[in-house]
ROPA-907923 format. One record per residue: residue in three letters; x, y, z of N, C-alpha, C in turn. Coordinates in pm, whole numbers, plus 50000, padded with zeros to 5 digits. Example, Ala and Ser with C-alpha at 12.3 -4.5 7.8 and 13.67 -1.06 7.14 Angstrom:
<recs>
Ala513194943150780512304955050780513204967050780
Ser512854977550708513674989450714512905000350787
</recs>
This chain:
<recs>
Met562398193914519561988206414468560388203114439
Asp560388219514492558038220514546558308226414368
Thr557788216114273557458219814132556098233714135
Arg555258232014239554518245114287554998255414234
Asp555808262114245556318271214247556668281414158
Glu557328273514089557908274913939557238276813873
Glu557888289013738557358298313664557428285813542
Ser556138284613477555918270413398555668280413250
Glu555318274313165554198279213030553668264812979
Ile552048268312904551828256112841550848261312746
Thr550708253512658550548258612502549028250512458
Tyr548368254612455547018245912318546648250512245
Ile546268240312146545968244412013544098248012041
Val543478256112002542228256711986541848258811855
Pro541048251011785540648252611679539848265811575
Gly538708265411738537808278111723538118289011734
Leu539248288911769539648306911733539528309211678
Asp538678323811638539098335011482538498344211504
Ser538598346811619537818359611618538608371211718
Asp539038381011746539018392411899537728386712017
Gln536118384411974535558376512070535598365712105
Ser536318358812058536878340012137538318347012178
Glu538968351912145540178351412182539748359512314
Ser539138370912323538568380112482537958365912588
Ala537448355612535536238348912546537218337012637
Val538448334512543539328319912634540338333412729
Ser540658341512689541618348112798541158347012920
Arg539938359912933538838358313024539128348613154
Arg537898336813076538278325313169539028322513252
Val540648319313148541928308213172542048317713306
Leu541968335113257542568345513402541928345213531
Thr541068333213489539838333713653540938323513718
Ser541988310613686542748301113798544188316513807
Pro543928310613962545048322514058546478316814054
Ser546238306513950547488302113939548128311813781
Val547378308413713547648318313575548138331413593
Gln549678338313523549848352813509549868358313416
Ala549488351413320549608359213136549188345113059
Val547998352212985547678342012924547878346312710
Val548748344312653549328348212499548778336712387
Ile547688347612318547078338612201547108347412075
Asp547458339011997547688338811890546128333911690
Leu546178344511738545078337111647545518331111515
Ala546448336411404546818327111308547508313511317
Thr547398309311435547778292911466547108292911514
Lys546198301611607545298292411714545948283111854
Gly547128290911852547358290211967547028296612059
Val547008290212203546868293412308547918299512457
Thr548658301012500550068299912545549878304012677
Val549928299712841549528296012968551008299813004
His550948309713100552088313313166551878312913326
Gly552548307813405552328306713565552838298413662
Arg552558298213752553238287713842552128279113912
Gly552568266513897552008256013943550418247313846
Leu550338252613764549568251613644549018237613618
Asp547878240213637546508224713597546748223813483
Ala547258211213397547268212713260545738212113260
Pro545528200413270543698196813268543038205113302
Ala543118216513417541988217113468541518232013402
Leu543118236713261543658248413174542108248913087
Arg542808230413067541928228612928540468225812981
Ala540018224913037538478225313114538358238713125
Leu539398247813154539098261713162538638265912987
Ile539118267012922539108266612784537938260512754
Glu537698246212739536438241912721534778248912762
Ser535328256612898534218261312945533538267612869
Ala534688276412815534278294212745533958285812610
Gly533768272512570532708263412451534118265412339
Tyr535538257612386536098264212294536778247412291
Gln537248238012231538118227412243539828230412264
Ala540278218812307541438223912355542568210212345
Ala543368214012252544138200712194545568201612274
</recs>
């Protein structure tokens, strides 16, 4: 089975998320990946959940970090 076409989600903890501005910056950057269908951010838990098909966890982490935030 080809897993690149399966819908999945990956959640990262991003300790620096603390405002609408940081939420917007991370969302905009992650949504540049063609495999991403949606990004859900919870500022209370510092969680970033990415939904899509064929998600590449290291590449998504790199996108978050390129927005200026560490991701775990």
